[in-house]
N, C-alpha and C positions, 0 to 999 in steps of 0.2 A: 508552878510558876516557870519551870524550865521551858514548857511549851511556848509561853509568852515570848521569851527571848529568842526562840527559834523563829517565830513569826516576825519579830522585830528585825532579825538578821536577814530574813528573806525579803522583807519590805525594803530595807536599806539597799540590798543588792539590786532590787528591782528599780528603785528610784535613781540610784547612783550609777547604774549601767550606762555606758556611753551611748547605747542605742535608745535610752530613755530620756534623751535631752529635752523632749517635749514637756516632761514634768517640770524641769527646771525653768524652761522658757515660760510656761504658764504661771508658775509661782512668781517669776520675775515680772511678768505682765500685771499680775495682781498687786504686787507690792511696790513696784518702782515709784509710784506716785506718792508714797508715804514716807515720812521721815522716821528716823529711829525713835523720836519722841512719841510716836504713835504706836509703840510696841504692842500695846494691848490689841489694837485693831489689826496689826500685822499678825499677831499670834492667832487671833480669831480667824482671819482669812486663811492662813496656812492650815489651821486645825479643821476648818470646814472643808477645804480641798482634800485633806488627808482622810477625813471621815467619809466624804462622798466617794472618793476613789476606792477606799477599802470596802465600802458597802457594795459598790459595783463589782469589785473582784469577788467578794463573798457570794453575791447573788449569782454570778456567772459560774463560779466553781461548783455550787450546789444545783446548777442548772435550773434556777428559778427565774432567770432573766436571760433571754437570747436576743442579741442585737447583731445585725449583720456587721461583720468585721470591716467591710469596705465603708460602711456608713460611719463607723467609729473612727476609722483612719481619716475620713474626710472631715469629721467634726472636730478632731483634735486641733489641727492648725487653724480652723475657723474660729474656735473659741479663744485661741491665743491671739489671733488677729483682732477679734472683737474686744477682748480685754485691753489690748494695747491701744487700740483706737479710742476706746472709752477713756482710758487714763490720759491719753494725749489731749483729747478735747477737754477733759476736766482740768488738766494743768493749764491749758491755754486760757480757759475761762476763769481761772482762779486769780 
């Protein structure tokens, strides 16, 4: 079980690193249109993001998935923008 906490600590350092602000921006873009009353949906969104990100990291660490770093760096802000625009449109139409 101690290995689990090592990886939790590494994950927290990864996400909370000042250079990893894109993680926080993406989570904000996903969750900003939801109220705290929708905590189950918020928890699901955050969990799906976390599992997806973890899976991508695991696949890349074990060299099972190779994606050009430049493509990833381009897609990160694009997905944040798409999520933000989607939420803006959804809020405007609500």
